[in-house]
Legacy VTK file of the C-alpha trace (Angstrom):
# vtk DataFile Version 3.0
C-alpha trace
ASCII
DATASET POLYDATA
POINTS 141 float
-69.678 -59.438 127.173
-66.084 -60.004 126.284
-66.358 -58.053 123.552
-67.815 -54.886 125.471
-64.636 -55.495 127.930
-62.297 -55.667 125.080
-63.655 -52.262 123.304
-63.383 -50.500 126.381
-59.573 -51.422 127.137
-58.001 -50.598 123.873
-56.310 -47.154 123.612
-55.807 -45.548 120.225
-53.612 -42.763 121.433
-50.655 -44.999 122.355
-47.872 -45.381 119.687
-45.187 -48.134 120.330
-42.454 -48.484 118.027
-42.111 -51.656 116.356
-38.334 -52.810 116.782
-37.545 -55.973 114.677
-35.814 -58.486 116.622
-31.426 -58.262 115.975
-29.574 -61.312 114.403
-26.964 -62.792 116.499
-24.614 -61.259 113.857
-24.573 -57.472 114.473
-21.301 -57.032 112.371
-18.995 -58.865 109.982
-16.584 -59.691 112.854
-18.874 -61.499 115.034
-20.343 -63.428 112.049
-16.461 -64.716 111.200
-15.626 -65.278 115.071
-19.206 -67.668 114.767
-18.182 -69.317 111.723
-14.362 -69.773 113.179
-16.527 -71.539 116.214
-18.474 -73.299 114.279
-16.051 -74.793 111.959
-13.818 -75.489 115.024
-16.717 -77.431 116.986
-17.480 -79.747 113.819
-13.893 -80.645 113.225
-13.354 -81.497 116.853
-16.267 -83.789 116.484
-14.985 -85.073 113.223
-11.713 -85.886 114.798
-13.560 -87.526 118.209
-16.098 -89.474 116.096
-12.814 -90.829 113.831
-11.108 -91.684 117.299
-14.146 -93.240 118.223
-14.228 -95.552 114.892
-10.962 -96.506 114.994
-11.035 -97.994 118.680
-13.902 -100.014 117.646
-12.762 -101.225 114.752
-9.274 -102.219 116.428
-12.016 -103.968 118.939
-13.736 -106.081 116.331
-10.609 -106.744 114.126
-10.306 -110.207 115.859
-6.526 -110.526 115.870
-6.184 -109.802 112.058
-3.011 -107.814 111.797
-4.082 -105.933 108.544
-7.640 -104.762 110.320
-5.281 -103.933 113.762
-2.997 -101.756 111.393
-5.337 -99.979 109.696
-7.639 -99.170 112.856
-4.047 -98.275 114.543
-3.388 -95.663 111.806
-6.998 -94.280 112.019
-6.336 -93.263 115.391
-2.762 -92.031 114.879
-4.563 -89.628 112.276
-7.111 -88.431 114.465
-4.910 -87.851 117.124
-2.516 -85.774 114.780
-5.529 -84.090 113.467
-6.306 -83.100 117.037
-2.878 -81.378 117.550
-2.753 -79.939 114.112
-6.260 -78.221 115.112
-5.449 -77.275 118.314
-2.153 -75.810 117.244
-3.613 -73.568 114.570
-6.418 -72.161 116.940
-3.659 -71.614 119.502
-1.153 -69.689 116.991
-4.197 -67.535 115.448
-5.523 -66.542 119.473
-1.179 -66.016 120.095
-0.738 -63.707 116.903
-3.846 -61.737 117.385
-2.640 -61.041 121.169
1.132 -60.251 119.741
-0.487 -57.812 117.519
-2.753 -55.935 120.109
-6.502 -57.318 119.548
-8.654 -59.454 121.849
-10.706 -61.312 118.920
-11.077 -61.702 115.199
-14.022 -59.148 115.793
-11.689 -56.684 117.163
-9.379 -57.187 114.000
-12.225 -56.365 111.662
-13.829 -53.553 113.851
-10.739 -51.545 113.459
-9.932 -51.812 109.627
-9.244 -48.104 108.671
-8.942 -46.872 105.209
-5.386 -46.152 103.302
-4.884 -43.122 102.379
-4.094 -44.122 98.525
-1.490 -40.990 98.089
1.102 -41.355 100.890
0.179 -45.392 101.487
-0.438 -45.183 105.149
-3.398 -45.038 107.588
-5.290 -42.506 108.598
-4.481 -40.582 111.394
-7.768 -41.987 113.445
-6.331 -45.907 113.000
-3.171 -44.699 114.979
-5.103 -45.590 118.352
-5.787 -48.894 119.590
-8.633 -50.101 122.147
-6.479 -49.906 124.916
-5.659 -46.267 124.336
-2.148 -46.461 123.619
-0.859 -44.865 120.230
0.824 -47.231 117.685
2.955 -46.064 115.214
3.588 -47.099 111.546
7.144 -47.479 110.356
7.912 -47.814 106.711
11.284 -50.083 106.475
11.337 -49.526 102.734
13.043 -46.456 101.476
LINES 1 142
141 0 1 2 3 4 5 6 7 8 9 10 11 12 13 14 15 16 17 18 19 20 21 22 23 24 25 26 27 28 29 30 31 32 33 34 35 36 37 38 39 40 41 42 43 44 45 46 47 48 49 50 51 52 53 54 55 56 57 58 59 60 61 62 63 64 65 66 67 68 69 70 71 72 73 74 75 76 77 78 79 80 81 82 83 84 85 86 87 88 89 90 91 92 93 94 95 96 97 98 99 100 101 102 103 104 105 106 107 108 109 110 111 112 113 114 115 116 117 118 119 120 121 122 123 124 125 126 127 128 129 130 131 132 133 134 135 136 137 138 139 140
């Protein structure tokens, strides 16, 4: 009975295109952004793990001066690492925004070939995403 229903409901005239699934990284910029976010996430987790280990070792030091000093040094190093991590990411974002880009993906997507004869970018590279024209200045004569 089920075979008869299945045989009557199949239609061989319908042609549906098979679309393969698309990965999360559709271009190089997206892949680099994802890698940067994963790296920063792992670094933040490592910093907080180091803070926790330093705190626990301070607690279990039992008043021993050498162990307490070692735990304090570990906590200070973790805090310095966190400050360096946050500052480097902030500097990266600041430089990107000062150059007129919103992300690394935007930078990668706007790479243009350089004309080898004149050493300048092609004319199509002079327009940024916001629509304003950028001009290249050659400071070396």
